[in-house]
N, C-alpha and C positions, 0 to 999 in steps of 0.2 A: 874516769871521765864518763860523760853521758853515753858515749858510743862504745864503751868497753863491755865485753860479754864473755861469759864462760858457758860452754855447752856441756852440762853434766851428763855422764853416761845414762842413756835411756834404760829404764828397767824392763826386763823381759817378763811379760805376763803370759807368755804362751804356756800351754799345758806341758809342752816338751821342753825340759831345761836345756836340751841341746841347741835350741834356737837362740842361745845367748850370743853366738857369733853373729846372728842376723841383727839383733838389737844393737850390738856394738858397731856393726857395719853401718847401720842407719845413722847412729850418732856421729860417726866419723865423716860420713858423706855430707851431713848437714853442716858440720863444722867446716868442712872444706869449702862448701858453697859460701858460707858467711865470710870466710877468709879472703874470698875474691872481691869483697866489697871494700874499697880503699878507705871509706869513711869509718869502718869498724876496726877496733882492736880486739882480736879474737884470741883467747888463751889457747895455748897449744894442747894437742891431744895428750901428750906425755904428762902435762901438769894436771889435766882434769881427770885422767883415768885413775889417779890415786884416790879419788872420791867415789869410786864405784862401790855401791853398797853402804856408803857412809851414813851415819846417823847425825852428823853435824848439821847445825842450823845454817840456812842460806846466808845469813849475815856473817857468820863465822867463816864460811868458805870464801865469801866475797872479800873479807878482810885479809885472808891469807893470800888470795890471788891478786888483790889490788884492782878489783873490777866493780862496776856499778850494777850490772844486770846479769841474771842467770837464766838460762833456758834448761828446763827439765822436762822429762816426758816418759812415756811408756810405749812399748811395742807389743802387740799381740798378733801372732801369726797362727792361722788355722787353715790348713789345706791351701787353697788358692786365694784366700782372703787375708788381708792385713789391716789392723787398726792401729793408727799412730795418733797418740794424744800428746800435745805439747803446750807448755805454758811459759810465758816470759815474765819474769818477776823482777821488780825493782828491789835490789838486795837490801837497801837501807830503810825502805818504808814497808816492805813486804807486800807491796801493792802489785796486783796482776796488771801488766801492761797489755797483754794479748794472750789469748788461749783459743785452741781449736782442736777438734778431733776429726780425723780422716779415716773413714771406713771404706776401703777400696779393694778392687782386685789386685792381686800381687803385681801384675804387670804395670800397675799405675804407681808403683813405689817411687819411681824417679820424679814423677809429677808432684807427688806428696812432699818429697824432700825439697824440691825447688820452691813450692808454694810456702813451706814453712820458712825457708831462708828469706824469701822476698817479703813476707809479712813481718818478719822480725826487723828487717832493715827499715821498712816503712814505719813500724811502730817506734823505732828509735830515731826516726826522722833523719836517717842517713841518706845521703845522696846516692841514687842508683843510676849509673850511666847505662845507655843502651848496650854497650859492650859487656858490662858486668851482668846485666840481665840475660844476655845471650849465653854467656858462660855458665850461669847458674842453671839455665833451662836445658843446656845441652846434655843429652843422654849418653852415658858411657857405652851403652850397648842396647840393641833392640831385643836381645834375648835374655829373658829373666832367668832361665836355667843357667846360662853362662855367668850372669851376675851372682847367682847363688854360689856357684863353684868358686868364683873370684873371692867372695867374702869368706868362704871356708878356707881357701888357700891363704888368704891374708892373715886369718886368725892362727892357722897352723904355723905360718912363718914366724909370727910374734911369739909363739910358744917354742920356737926352735925345733919344731917337728918338720924338718926339711923334706923328708920323703912324702909326708901327707900333703905338704904345701905344693910340691912339684906335681903330685898326682892330680890334685884339685885344679891347679892352674892350667895344667895340660888339657884337662877336660874343658875348662873355660874357653881356651883358644880354639879347641876343636869344634865347640858349639858355635863360636863366633870368631872366625879368622881375622876380623877387623877390630877386635877388642884390644885397643892399644894399652890400656891400663893393666890388663891381665898379662900381656907380654912383658911389661915392665916388672910386674911382681914376680913373674916366672923367672926372669933373669936373676932377680935377687935370690929366689929360692934355689936356683942352680948353684949360685956362689955359696950360699949357706950349706948346701949339700956337700960341696967340695971341701969346705973348711971343717965342718962338723962331722961328716961321715966318710970322708976320704973318697968321694966320687971323683971320677976322672975329669980333669979340666976340659977335655974334649967334649 
């Protein structure tokens, strides 16, 4: 349909390959923002991550996923600066529906993610309610260092590295005791640590 979209994994253009977790985190958070728009059908993270590093053409990917539009982009992080480029493509005509580049301080990463999501929704002529806009613009934390640790922890959790996940997420909540998403992820990491590494349930 006109409102169906897949957010392909953003490529990491940082000189440090370790920043892969950061580009993946930006991808996931933009996907999450878009999924809050009722008018949009957004392909799940699990389905799109299989295309990470793929050489397949956009039309082929769209056919496999059954969607009409694709968002692809890049993330470059250097020190306290981040550049995010994104482009929305009509999968069947290969026409660019929208594109932009954001070159900002790292602390502006949440505003960048929100702006991309809102611009995509408007480009697709999806209805955006005030409540949806409020949810998209809401920052998970005011502490960028806590967010960075959260992304590290989330990536470690997905790699079943429970010890690293717990360590990073504990740092995240210590940096921002009000960071609810980090607490949720930490709870999951504790459970993973118990099942995979025999940690005490206590």
